[in-house]
N, C-alpha and C positions, 0 to 999 in steps of 0.2 A: 294467569289473569287477561291475557292479552285477547279475548272475544268476549268477556262478562261485561264492558260496558267500563271499564277501567284502561287507559291507554298503557301501555307498556313497551320496551322494548326487549322481544321475545318473552324470554323467560325469567325475566326481572324481581317481578312480581312474586313469590310463593309464600304460602299459609302452613303450618304445621298443629297438629293438635296431639297434645301428650294425653295418656290414655287418664289420666286424674289420680288423686291420690287417698285412697280410702282409709277408713280409719276414723278412731273417735279424737278429736273434733273434724280432721281431716282439714283439707286444704284449697282451696278454690281453685277451679279448674283453667288451664293455662292458655293462651293461643301465641305462638311464637310467629313471625312474620318477617320476611327481608323485601325491601326495594331493590337491592344492587346482586340478586341473581345469588344471595347465600355468603355475600362476603363479609356483611354484618347482620346480627340480628336482633329483633328487637322483642319484647314480653308485652303481652298484657292477661287482662285476667277478664273472663266472659262471667261477669261478673251476676246473672241469672241462673245458672248451674249454681246448687245449692254445697256446701261444703261435704264434703268428701264424692260428692256426683261426676261423673266420668262423663265428658264429649265423646261421642259416638265417630260420626261422619260429618262433612261436611260439603258446601259448595256454594258456589257464586253463582247468584241469582242477579241476574241483570246489575245494580248500583251496591247491592249488598250481599256481603259472606252469611249463609245458613248454616248451623250448626245444629246437629242431634244432638240428643244427649239419654241418657239412661235416668230421664224422669219426665218420659215421657210428653216433654216438651220440643218444639224446634225456638233457635233462640236466632237474634238476627241485629247483625249493627250494619254503618255504612261502610264499607272498603274503605273510600277515602279518610273517613274521621279513623279510624282504625289504625292504617298509616300513619295518621297525623298525631296518634296517640291521644286525642278527648272523644272516643266514641261513645255512645249509650247505647247499651243493649236490652233488647225487649224480647219477651217471652211470650209464644203462643202455643195455645193445647193443642196435647196431638191426641188422636185415639189410640196409641198405642205407644210403646218404647221402640223409637227411629230406628232399625237397625243401619238405614242405607239411603242416602239421598241421590237423585241424578235430575240435574236441568235440562232442557234443550231451550231454554232461553228465558227471557224474563216473567213471561208470562204462561210456563210449561214446565213447571217441575211435582216431581213425586219423591214420597219418602215410602219406603215400606219397613214391616218390623214385624211385632210378634203377633201372634197366630192368625197370620195370613193375613192381617191389615195392609193395606195399600189406601195411600192421601192423595189427589192431587190438588196442588195450589196454581191458581192464577194470577194469585199473588201470596207472598210467603207473610205480607204482612197482618194478616185475616188468615181466619178458619180456611182451613180446605175441604174437600167434597171427597167422601169416602168411595172406594170404587171393590168392586166385587172380584174377590179372587179365584174365589171355590178352591181354597185351600184352608185349612186352620193351625199349619206347619209354620213354625218361623222360618220370617222370610229373610236375606243375611244379603243382597246386594241385588242391584240394579243399574242395568245399561241398555242406552239405547241410542239410534243413527237418527233419530228426529222426533216432531213431537208426536208421531202417529206411529213408529215401529220399537218396542220396548220388551226385553225380555227380564226379567227375576227370578233367582233361583233361592234355595232354603232349606233348611234342613230334610234330611229325610228322604232325599232324592228327589227335592221338589223342583219343576221346571215350569214357569209359566209366561207368556206372550203374548203380544198382543199388537192388531194391527192397525187399530183405530183409538190410539190415546191413551188404553183403559175403558172404552167405552163398555167394552167386552175384553174377557183373558179368557186365554185357552189353555189348559192342562197337559203334558206330553211326558211321556215316561223319559225320566233324565236318565242321565249314562251308566249309575251306578246304583244296584238297591241299596238301600236302610244307609244310605252316607250321607254325610253333610258336605253341603256344596259352599263354598265360602266366595267365590267371586267369578265375574263373568265379563264377558265383550261381547257386544254385536257389530261383525265384521259388515254387514249387510244383513239384509231382511233374511235368508236364510242362512247364513253362517254367522256361530256362534262359539266361542270359548269358554267353557267351563272349568275351573280350579278347583279341585275334593281335597276335603279333610284327610283324604289317603294318601294324597302325594302325588296324584297325577291329574296332566292335564287331559281334558275331553273336547272331541268338538265335533259339531253336525254343519251338513252343509244342504241339509232339507226339512229346516224349521224341527228340528230334533226328531224327526222320524227313526232316524239311526243314528248311531253315536261311532265313532274312534276315539282310539286314545293316541296321544301324540306325544312320545317318549322324550326325555332329556335328561342328562345326567344325574342321577338318584332319583328318577324319578321311580313312583311306586312306595313308596315310603315318607313318614313323616310328613309333611300339608303343603299346599300351594295355597299360599297368601291372597296375592294380588297380580292382576293381569291389565296391562294398560298399553296400549299402541297410538304411536306418535302419528301414524299416518297408515295407511293400508300395506306398508311394506314392512315398517320397523316398530317394532314393539320391544316391552319389558315383562317380565316374570321373576316375583319372589318366592321363594320357597323354603322353608323353613326344614331342614334335615331331620328324622329321627334321634341322633344325638344332639340335637338343639344348636345348630345353628344356619344363621340367615347368609344364602347365596342368592345372587341375581343372577338372571338371564338374559338373553338379549338373541332376537331375530331381527335379519334383514331380509329375509324370505315370503313374508306376512306370518311367521308360525308354522312352517314349513320344519322347519330345523332351528335347533337350542342352541346357544352358547354359553359358557361362562362369561362372565365379567373378573376383572377385566382382559381383554384379548390383545393388551401389549403385555409381553412378558417381561417388561421391568415395573411393571406395576402389581401391587398386591392390596387383594379387595379388604377393609378391616375385618377383624374376626367380632363377628358377632351372633349371640344367643337367638335373635328373630329377628326375621325381616316381615313388617308387617303391611305397607303399604307404600303403594307406587306413585308419583306424578311425572309423567312423559311430555315433555314441550311441544308440542304441535309446531311450534315458528322453529326449531334447530331439532331434528331428532337423535344429535348426539348429546343432547342434556336430558337429566332423568334425576329427580331427586328421589330418596327413599327413607324410610322413616322405621324404625323398630327399635329392640333392648340391645344393650351393649352387651359385652363379651360379662362382665360382674353380675349380671341380672339382675338390675332393678334400673339403672339410668336408660333414660331413653337415647337414643343417636340420631342421628340425621348425614345421609349421605347423599354427596353429589356427584355425578360421573359424568365426565364430556368430555 
């Protein structure tokens, strides 16, 4: 959160979202946080998400941490109060179940979700403004390089992008027909990476006019879950294999080649069932956090690589 309005020493402040506990009566959705780079963690409850509800995604938006849930609401609280353990959560209604959120600053935030819905927020504490996506497919991820240039992806090979902050969205043919797309990273206006549910990583360098496959060890099976770059050179990729193992990959040449972590032969990566989400540190490209499911198939797990 070094760039979200709260000062920190590199990546000392980190937030993590458990997926929620379903069933009856269910449990409150929790939020994990650290102020010391993961040495110790605190836990709080997102009180505005109902019992059995699940948090879906989050972003730092100015002084707030904003969380989307499966309840068609966004939920926000002041970051300073979360870290002090005395926050108050407030919810704002969405027009969809928010699958993903991206913020380019305090007054530029987008949430995408079901049925192709896109909402823009100049202020996350008040109702947003609907933008016309041109699709009815469920959208799963969004990323941008600034307040003008963004790309969002979704189910059934959906890819749409904007160059004017969402005033208009343009649809392009995605990389692989009839395949759900999970994650996207916009490196610049023309070059985007997209991870798919078929286990492949795709990229375009011409606004999605043409696509190519970028292979990595084990690609082509399982599912690519997340991709995050710390800078234009160093990035991270999470992949869950067809056998049900979470793997973390790294690139140091802008995504041209990917190798399996850890890169020190004396280290072993934890045995995981799934690796769902990555947070790369923009202040130190050699630090990355990842979250997923532990090898027992039920407990959540957080991994820090440095």
